[in-house]
C-alpha positions in Angstrom: 122.7 45.3 137.2 123.5 42.3 138.3 126.9 40.5 138.3 125.2 37.0 137.2 122.6 35.9 135.5 120.9 32.2 135.5 117.9 30.3 134.9 116.0 32.1 137.4 116.0 35.4 135.7 114.2 34.0 132.4 111.4 32.1 134.3 109.0 34.2 132.9 109.8 34.5 129.1 108.3 31.9 127.2 110.3 30.8 123.9 106.8 30.4 121.8 105.5 34.0 122.9 108.7 36.0 123.5 111.7 34.7 121.4 110.2 32.9 118.4 112.1 31.2 115.3 113.7 33.6 113.1 111.6 35.2 110.6 108.6 34.3 112.9 106.4 36.6 115.1 107.3 38.2 117.0 110.7 38.1 115.4 112.9 38.7 118.3 115.4 36.7 117.0 115.5 38.6 113.4 113.1 39.3 110.4 114.1 36.4 108.1 114.5 32.8 108.5 118.0 32.4 107.1 119.1 35.6 108.2 123.0 36.5 107.4 123.6 32.9 106.7 121.5 33.3 103.4 122.6 37.3 102.7 124.8 39.7 104.8 123.5 42.7 105.7 123.7 45.8 103.2 126.8 47.9 103.8 125.6 51.3 103.4 128.1 54.0 104.2 127.1 57.2 104.7 128.8 59.7 102.4 128.3 63.1 100.5 130.2 66.5 100.6 131.5 69.5 98.6 129.5 69.3 94.7 128.3 66.7 93.2 131.4 66.2 91.3 133.4 64.8 94.5 130.6 62.8 96.3 129.9 60.9 92.9 133.8 60.1 93.1 133.3 59.3 96.6 130.2 56.7 96.1 132.1 55.2 93.0 135.5 54.5 95.0 133.3 52.7 98.1 131.2 50.7 95.2 134.8 49.6 94.3 135.9 48.6 97.6 132.9 46.6 98.3 130.1 48.5 99.7 126.8 47.2 98.5 124.4 50.1 98.7 124.7 54.0 98.7 123.8 56.5 101.4 123.6 60.5 100.5 124.6 62.8 102.7 123.0 66.3 102.1 124.3 69.7 103.1 122.3 71.8 105.6 120.7 74.1 102.9 119.4 71.6 100.9 118.2 69.9 104.1 116.8 73.2 105.1 115.1 74.3 101.5 117.4 77.1 100.5 119.5 77.2 97.7 123.5 77.6 98.0 123.3 81.2 96.8 120.8 82.4 99.9 122.3 84.3 102.8 121.6 81.8 105.0 123.4 79.2 102.9 126.6 81.3 103.5 129.3 79.0 105.3 127.4 75.5 104.9 127.4 75.0 101.1 129.1 71.1 100.8 129.7 71.2 104.3 127.9 68.4 106.0 127.0 66.6 102.7 126.6 67.3 99.1 124.8 70.5 97.8 122.0 69.8 95.7 120.2 72.7 93.9 118.7 71.5 91.0 117.9 68.3 88.9 121.3 68.9 87.4 123.1 68.2 90.7 121.5 65.1 91.1 122.1 63.9 87.4 125.7 64.7 88.2 125.9 62.9 91.7 124.4 59.5 90.2 126.4 59.6 86.8 127.5 56.2 86.0 125.9 54.3 88.7 122.9 52.8 87.2 120.1 53.3 89.6 118.3 49.9 88.6 121.4 47.8 90.1 122.0 49.8 93.5 119.9 50.6 96.4 120.3 54.3 97.9 119.2 55.6 101.1 118.9 59.7 101.2 119.1 60.9 104.6 116.6 64.0 104.3 113.4 65.1 105.9 112.0 68.6 105.2 112.8 68.5 101.7 112.4 64.7 101.1 109.7 64.8 98.7 111.9 67.2 96.5 115.0 65.4 96.5 112.7 61.6 96.0 111.3 63.5 93.2 114.7 64.4 91.6 115.8 60.5 92.1 112.7 59.5 90.3 113.5 62.0 87.2 117.2 60.6 87.2 116.2 57.0 87.1 113.8 58.4 84.1 116.7 59.9 82.4 118.7 56.7 82.7 115.6 54.5 81.2 114.3 53.3 84.8 111.1 53.0 85.7 110.2 54.1 89.2 109.1 50.1 90.1 112.6 48.8 89.7 113.9 51.6 92.0 115.2 50.2 95.7 116.3 52.4 98.3 115.2 54.5 101.3 113.7 58.0 101.8 114.1 59.2 105.8 111.1 61.3 105.3 110.9 61.3 109.1 110.0 64.7 110.6 108.9 64.4 113.8 112.7 63.7 115.3 113.4 66.9 113.9 111.3 68.7 116.3 112.9 66.5 119.1 116.5 65.9 118.2 117.7 67.6 115.1 116.2 70.7 113.9 116.2 70.8 110.3 112.3 71.3 109.7 110.6 73.8 107.7 106.8 73.6 108.1 104.6 73.3 111.1 104.2 69.2 112.1 100.7 69.0 111.1 102.2 70.3 107.7 105.2 68.0 107.9 103.3 65.1 108.7 101.1 65.9 105.6 103.9 65.7 103.4 105.3 62.7 104.9 101.8 60.8 104.4 101.8 62.1 101.2 105.0 60.6 99.9 104.2 57.2 101.7 101.0 57.1 99.5 102.9 58.2 96.5 105.1 55.5 97.2 102.8 52.7 98.2 101.1 53.5 94.7 104.6 53.9 92.7 107.3 52.6 94.0 106.9 49.1 95.2 110.5 48.3 96.1 111.0 51.9 98.3 110.9 52.1 101.8 109.0 55.5 102.0 110.0 56.3 105.7 112.9 55.5 107.8 111.6 56.3 111.3 114.7 57.6 113.0 116.0 56.9 116.6 119.8 57.5 115.6 119.2 61.4 116.2 117.3 61.1 119.3 120.5 58.8 120.9 122.8 61.4 119.6 121.3 64.2 121.3 121.2 62.5 124.5 118.7 59.9 124.7 118.9 56.5 126.6 118.7 53.4 124.8 114.8 52.9 126.2 114.1 56.5 125.3 115.6 55.9 121.7 113.3 53.2 121.2 110.1 54.5 122.8 110.2 57.7 121.2 111.1 56.4 117.9 108.5 54.0 117.8 105.9 56.7 119.1 106.8 58.4 116.1 106.5 55.2 113.6 102.7 54.8 115.3 101.8 58.4 114.8 102.9 58.1 110.9 100.6 54.8 110.8 97.8 56.6 112.2 97.9 59.4 110.1 98.5 57.4 106.9 95.3 55.2 107.9 92.9 57.9 109.6 93.7 60.9 107.0 94.9 59.8 103.9 92.7 56.5 104.1 95.1 54.0 103.3 94.9 50.4 104.1 97.6 49.4 106.7 99.0 46.5 104.8 99.5 48.5 102.0 102.6 50.9 102.9 103.3 49.0 106.7 106.1 46.7 105.0 107.7 49.5 103.6 108.3 51.4 106.9 112.1 51.0 107.7 113.8 51.9 110.9 117.2 53.7 111.7 118.9 53.3 115.4 122.1 54.1 116.8 124.5 51.7 118.0 126.1 53.0 121.1 128.9 51.8 123.5 127.2 49.3 126.0 127.4 46.4 123.5 125.1 43.7 125.3 122.5 46.5 126.0 122.5 47.3 122.1 122.0 44.1 121.0 119.2 43.7 123.6 117.4 47.1 122.4 117.3 45.5 118.8 115.9 42.5 119.6 113.2 44.4 121.8 112.5 46.6 119.2 111.7 44.0 116.7 109.2 42.2 119.3 107.6 45.6 120.4 106.9 47.0 116.8 105.7 43.6 115.8 103.0 43.1 118.8 101.8 47.1 118.0 101.1 46.6 114.4 99.7 43.3 115.0 97.4 43.9 118.1 96.9 47.9 117.8 96.9 48.5 114.1 95.6 45.2 113.2 97.8 44.5 110.3 97.3 41.2 108.8 100.2 40.6 106.3 103.2 39.2 108.3 105.3 41.9 106.4 103.7 44.7 108.0 104.6 43.3 111.3 108.5 43.1 110.5 110.8 45.8 112.0 113.6 46.2 109.6 116.3 49.0 110.5 119.6 50.2 109.2 121.9 51.2 112.1 124.8 53.8 112.6 127.4 53.6 115.0 127.2 56.2 117.3 128.8 59.8 116.1 128.5 60.9 119.9 131.0 58.6 121.1 133.6 59.5 119.0 136.4 61.6 120.5 138.8 64.0 118.7 141.1 62.9 121.5 143.3 59.6 120.2 141.2 59.3 117.1 142.6 56.0 116.5 140.5 54.4 119.4 137.5 55.7 117.4 138.3 52.8 115.3 137.7 50.1 117.9 135.0 52.0 119.3 133.2 51.5 115.7 134.1 48.0 115.4 132.6 47.2 118.8 129.5 49.1 118.0 129.2 47.5 114.5 129.1 43.9 116.1 126.3 44.7 118.2 124.5 45.8 115.2 125.3 42.5 113.3 124.7 40.5 116.4 121.2 42.4 117.0 120.2 41.4 113.7 120.6 44.9 111.2 119.4 45.0 108.1 121.9 47.4 106.8 125.1 49.4 108.6 127.0 52.3 108.5 130.5 52.3 110.3 131.8 56.2 111.2 135.2 56.8 110.3 137.9 57.4 113.1 138.6 61.1 112.0 134.8 62.2 112.1 135.2 63.9 115.5 137.6 66.3 113.4 136.2 66.7 110.3 134.6 64.8 107.3 136.4 61.6 106.8 139.2 60.9 104.7 139.2 58.3 102.0 141.6 56.3 103.8 139.5 56.6 106.8 136.1 55.4 105.0 138.2 52.7 103.5 139.1 51.6 106.9 135.5 51.8 108.4 134.2 50.0 105.3 136.9 47.1 105.9 135.5 47.1 109.6 132.1 45.6 108.6 133.9 43.5 106.1 135.9 42.0 108.5 133.1 41.2 110.7 131.1 40.0 107.9 133.7 37.6 106.2 136.2 36.7 108.8 134.4 36.6 112.4 132.4 33.7 112.0 129.6 35.8 113.7 127.2 35.6 110.5 127.3 31.9 110.3 125.0 31.4 113.3 121.5 33.2 113.2 121.0 35.2 116.6 124.1 33.3 118.4 123.3 35.4 121.5 119.8 33.9 121.5 119.0 31.8 124.7 122.0 33.8 127.0 120.1 34.1 130.2 121.7 37.9 130.5 120.4 38.9 126.5 116.9 37.5 127.1 116.2 39.3 130.6 117.8 42.4 129.2 115.4 42.4 125.9 112.5 41.7 128.1 113.5 44.9 130.8 113.9 47.2 127.6 110.7 46.0 126.3 109.2 47.0 129.5 110.7 49.9 130.2 109.6 50.8 126.5 106.4 50.2 127.1 106.4 52.6 130.3 107.1 55.3 127.8 104.5 54.2 125.6 102.0 54.5 128.0 103.1 57.6 129.2 102.7 59.0 125.9 99.3 57.8 125.2 98.1 59.5 128.4 99.5 62.9 126.7 97.6 62.4 123.7 100.3 61.0 121.4 103.7 61.8 119.9 102.4 65.1 118.5 100.9 66.5 121.6 104.0 65.0 123.8 106.5 66.8 121.4 104.2 69.9 121.4 104.3 70.0 125.1 108.0 69.6 125.2 108.1 66.2 126.9 110.4 64.3 124.7 113.0 67.3 124.7 112.8 67.5 128.4 113.3 63.7 128.8 116.3 63.7 126.1 118.1 67.1 128.0 117.7 65.5 131.2 119.5 62.1 130.2 122.3 64.0 128.4 122.8 66.1 131.3 123.0 63.2 133.4 125.4 61.3 131.4 127.4 64.2 130.7 127.8 64.7 134.6 128.8 60.9 135.0 131.4 61.4 132.9 132.8 64.5 134.0 133.1 62.9 137.6 134.7 59.7 136.2 131.9 57.2 136.6 131.7 56.7 133.1 135.3 56.1 131.5 136.1 57.8 128.2 139.7 56.2 127.3 141.5 59.3 126.2 139.7 61.6 127.6 139.0 61.5 130.9 141.5 58.4 132.1 144.9 57.0 130.1 144.9 60.3 128.7 148.4 60.8 126.5 148.6 64.2 125.6 151.6 63.8 123.1 149.5 61.4 120.5 148.0 62.5 117.5 149.2 66.2 117.3 149.8 65.8 113.2 146.6 63.7 112.7 145.7 64.8 109.2 142.1 66.0 108.3 139.9 66.5 105.2 139.0 70.2 104.3 136.4 71.1 101.8 137.8 74.0 99.4 136.1 77.3 99.6 136.1 77.2 95.6 133.0 74.7 96.4 130.8 77.5 97.0 131.8 79.4 93.8 131.3 76.7 91.6 128.1 75.4 93.2 126.6 78.8 92.6 128.1 79.2 89.1 126.2 76.2 88.1 123.1 77.1 89.6 122.8 80.7 88.2 123.6 78.9 84.7 120.7 76.4 84.9 118.3 79.4 86.1 119.4 81.2 82.8 119.3 78.1 80.6 115.7 76.6 81.6 112.3 77.8 80.6 111.4 80.2 83.2 107.6 80.4 82.1 107.3 76.7 82.7 108.8 76.8 86.0 106.3 79.6 87.2 103.6 77.2 85.9 104.8 74.4 87.3 105.5 76.0 90.9 101.9 78.0 90.5 100.1 74.3 90.4 102.3 73.2 93.2 100.9 75.9 95.6 97.3 75.6 94.0 97.5 71.6 95.1 99.1 72.4 98.1 96.2 74.4 99.3 94.0 70.9 99.0 94.3 67.6 100.5 95.9 66.7 97.3 98.8 64.6 97.3 101.8 67.2 96.3 104.1 64.8 95.3 103.6 64.3 91.4 103.3 68.1 91.1 107.1 68.4 92.9 107.8 66.0 90.3 106.8 68.3 87.6 108.8 70.9 89.3 111.8 69.2 89.1 111.6 68.0 85.6 111.6 71.9 84.8 114.6 72.3 86.9 112.7 74.4 90.0 115.1 74.6 92.6 115.2 73.3 96.0 115.0 76.9 97.5 111.9 77.7 95.0 109.9 74.5 95.5 110.2 74.8 99.4 109.3 78.7 99.1 106.0 78.0 97.4 105.2 75.3 100.4 106.4 77.9 102.8 103.7 80.2 101.3 101.1 77.7 101.7 102.4 76.0 105.3 104.1 78.9 106.8 107.3 78.1 108.8 107.7 76.6 112.2 109.0 78.7 115.1 110.2 76.8 117.9 108.8 77.6 121.7 110.7 77.4 124.5 110.2 74.5 126.7 112.0 75.6 129.5 
């Protein structure tokens, strides 16, 4: 890293080709001509815990505090396709997010929240089709047709094999379900983002900024390829509704440059590689979350400052929506007070700092433009290597992504332990007396009893014959190449559970067992 940058460092960068005006190819300066001068980013706090009742209260509280979009966190059993009463769910019900077993839970989750007036993001992957189906049916019950729904379902299962592990089915089957969702949404939910290709979790697992972009964009290219070649979709019929999800880490200027480079690379990929003709297909729209892996249990108040700087980098990088982590998330689920401060962080940036008054204010900086191009070059080197391996799916199967991330994570941790990377309150400027009485939020054990009681009541009250018939039709359809989303919607309507639907698909597709890559 040089100490000073000058015009000599940007001699190979041309404005029209590499930078351009906001809202124009290659979208380096932003996907919309007016950016935040016309409308601020969506302030979308990721939330969900315990039962649907508690999460509904948190959503309504955040909306009252000025949040402009919802983001749903689901607990691990829901993510993995197990009902709350399953033995594998023991100890995890309502912990990392809200527990959802049946449509009834989803109805309660969005009670008194008009779904045609708010956009909702759902961080769900292996069971994405089931939760999207529930959302569609809840809207039906509110009298809202699918074409009026706006929001996002993450639906990015490839990164689960690379970084998170909440997969169910083998990769080929998982991609088939992902493309089914993309196809269904392109025909029925025109305002809905059918996939949010996620680099966030890749970065959380230890990837560098360049690796985060490269692996995420490689996954995006895989989804586009499968949608075109296997589902027969026209690229411009679904590409405008592809969104992305990135991490905002600590290196402020690197993060700003990363977001700018991401737009430029994706625009060129969609235009030159996939021959998309609609300019909306070239646009990389993305949500950002501040980096959970940078939060410290020591001196947790420091996390509020870390989050503010990370959020500012996302705004200066041109994000479309933003989640700011709470200061206590290294210790527990966030308290209401911490959530409010996290939201206020965004509002202060948006309403008081003045950074939203000018489009891409860092554009033209010798350092930022050089760094943007250097990141782009590093990403392309990875994409070339992935192409040599036969694409993202082959690279995942060979453990290439995983090994690269593990190596980067190891090197970062070694640098922290040596003191080469300074972490205030952890390996430098340590105050051992601070925060001994920092209060944290705890989920009541009674949550599990309440959730299981409701699940069993629903099973008792529903029409079992109808449920069995819907599940049987789902299994028959899953054995063909037909789209399974309409059948899942039918199952949801008759109150089939997340576990029952997932198990039906397990019988057809099987379960994926990770192979050792070492």
